[in-house]
C-alpha positions, 0 to 999 in steps of 0.5 A: 500500500502506498500509504501507511496503515492506521489501526484502531486497537480495541481491548479492555486490557491496557497491557495487552494493547501496549504489547500489540501496539509495540509489535505493530509499530515495528512494521514500516507499513503501519502508521498511526495506532489508536487505542480504545478500551471498550466498544463505546470508545471504539465507535467514538474513536472511529468517527474521529480518526477513520482508521484503515482497520479496527482490531478488536477483542470480543470479550469486553465490558459495556456493549461488547465485541459483537455489538461493537462490530454491528455499530461500526458497520452501521456507521460505515459499511466499508469499515474493515474489522479484524477480530483478535480474540482468545476464543477459538470456538467456531461459534464465536468465529462464525458469529463474528464473520456473519456480523461483518468482520473481515478476519478472525485470529486468536491471541494464541497465534504467532505475533507475525500472524497479526501483521499478516492479517492486518496487511491483507484486510487493509488491502481489501482481503480477508484473513482467518487463522489457518487452523480455524479456517480448516475447522470451519471447512469441516463444520460447513458440512451441516449445521446442528439445530442448537447452532441454528438456535444460537444464531437467533440470539441478538449480540447482547443476548449472546453475551448474557447467554455465555455469562449465565452458562459460565456460572455468572449470577444475574447480578454479576452478569449485569455488573460485567455488561453494565446493564440493569438487573431487570434487563439481564432477567428479561434477556434471560427469559427471551434466551430460554424461549429461543433456545427451548430451555426451561432451566439454567442447567439446560442452557449450561449443557447446551453451551457446553456442547457448543464449546462455550464453557470456559473453565478459566473464567472467574 
């Protein structure tokens, strides 16, 4: 590319942003690097600076990664978004790509993978981590009914679903997502209806089968 690539890094961990910013800065093809700690700030920063590419995490306080993708693309349909997440489960990948992200890599990838993905997407292409791409190809053979149900969840419902299934109480989920207790309760009711579940235990079992249970989450 003739001009240097401007990047907006979106991650709620300052240490993570600092590390990846330092690595990206080593490339002579990367120009200005902006930072945001959550989706709300990312939308504001994007409007202000119009970066060439947004590199975003998914698990963040506030509106979260999926809703951030939706809002950014609503503001600018040409916005180029690369998801850079700890999650390697296909349900996250497919939802991110369906939401409009141009690429998906995990934080377990080699550092140079981030540079490669940023270059390719900034030039108008797409990039998915090779290991994930292979899994996607295999899984495309047929969608399970549960996966189809999960796809009917809104971005916020999906966030609530994941937290509740991972053992968060309604109150703790509300605090993490910066929502009211009543709002999370209402989301929980809608989620159970969409998933055809009557109890939290059923939701947890369903989430486990879809690879959404994270033993490391606190």
